[in-house]
N, C-alpha and C positions, 0 to 999 in steps of 0.2 A: 417423836422428840429430837431438837436441834443436835445436840451434842455437842464436845468439843473438839476445835482443832487440834491436831497433835504438834507436839514439836517438831521444830524446822528441821531437824535429824533422823526424824522417823519416815520411816520409807515402805511399812510396808505392817500386819496386824493389826485395822481397822475394823470398829464400831460398829459393824454394817447395818446394825441395830437402829442408829442415829443419821439423822441427813447428810450432816456434815462428817461421819464415818465412811459412808456408805460413798460418796463425791468423791472421799479419799478414793477407794478404793478403785473407782472409774479409774481416776486421773492414772494411779500405779499400774494398773491394767493399763493401759492404754502404754507406755512410757515404756511398760514390759514386754509390750506387743506387736507396738506398729511406731513407724517413722510415719508421724503425720500428725498434722498441728490439730488439740483438744481443743474446742470453746462452746459453753454452756450458753441456756439466754435466761433470760430473765420472763416472764408473762406480764399481759396486765393483771389487775387485779386489785380488786377495792379492800385498804387494809386495815382495817379502824384503831384495831389492835398494836399494827405494826411490829405485827411478828414475822411480816413477807420482806417488809425492808431488814428485818432484822438477820432475816438470811441470805441478804442481797452485800448485806455488808457483812456476815463472815463467807461469802464467797470471795467478795473481794480480796479478803486477809487471803485466803486459800490460791488464788492468784496467784501474790508474790511468789509460793510455795512449791507452785503446780505449774509455774509457768505457763496458762492457758489464756482466750480470751474471754472475752462473756459480750455476748452483744445484749444488752441492756432496755429492753424494751419498755420496762418499770417506769421508765425516766425518761421515755422517749415522749418529750412534748408535742410533738407532727403527727407518730402513732397516736397519742391520746386524741387529739385533736379530729383527723381524721376518722377514728369510731364511732364519735362522740356526734360528728357532721354526717352519719351512714350506719341509721339504725336497725339496718339490716346485718350491718357486717360482724355485728359479734351476737352468741347462746345465748351468753351469761355473763357476766363480770371478768371473767376468764377465758374462755371458751369463743375464739373468732366460729365465724357461719363459716361456708364454702366460700361464698362472694366474701368478706372479711380477709382471708388467705389466701383467694385469688387477687382483690383488687387491693390490699393495704400491709397487709403483712408481706407477705412474697416478697414487694419489688424491696424492704428494707432488709428482708434476706437477702437478696439479691447482690445487693451494693454495701452491707458488712461484711458477706464473707468470701465476695471478689476480691473486697481489699486487702481479708487476712490472708486472705490464699495466695497475695499477691508481694506482702511483707517477708 
């Protein structure tokens, strides 16, 4: 269940039985226990019903409250083209193979995380 985003002044007591509540709990925990940036990433995924796209839209709304970054692979046209051109890169529509991780996804993560940590 997706759940709801809590009010902007609510910083604890999240409904962890929902996806958004669990994400907010992670944000709260990281903020309370670590002095580090927080990054979420989205995945490639066939999404005919639009449920994953809705989750990403909600994640972007949460970004304003919790000040984290998002590596958005779902909307990354270059990554989509690369995986389509390399049929052995993906195990299924969500999970890359070892080859896909190493040759296609890893360079994206290295570039994105380097930029995030440099800012």
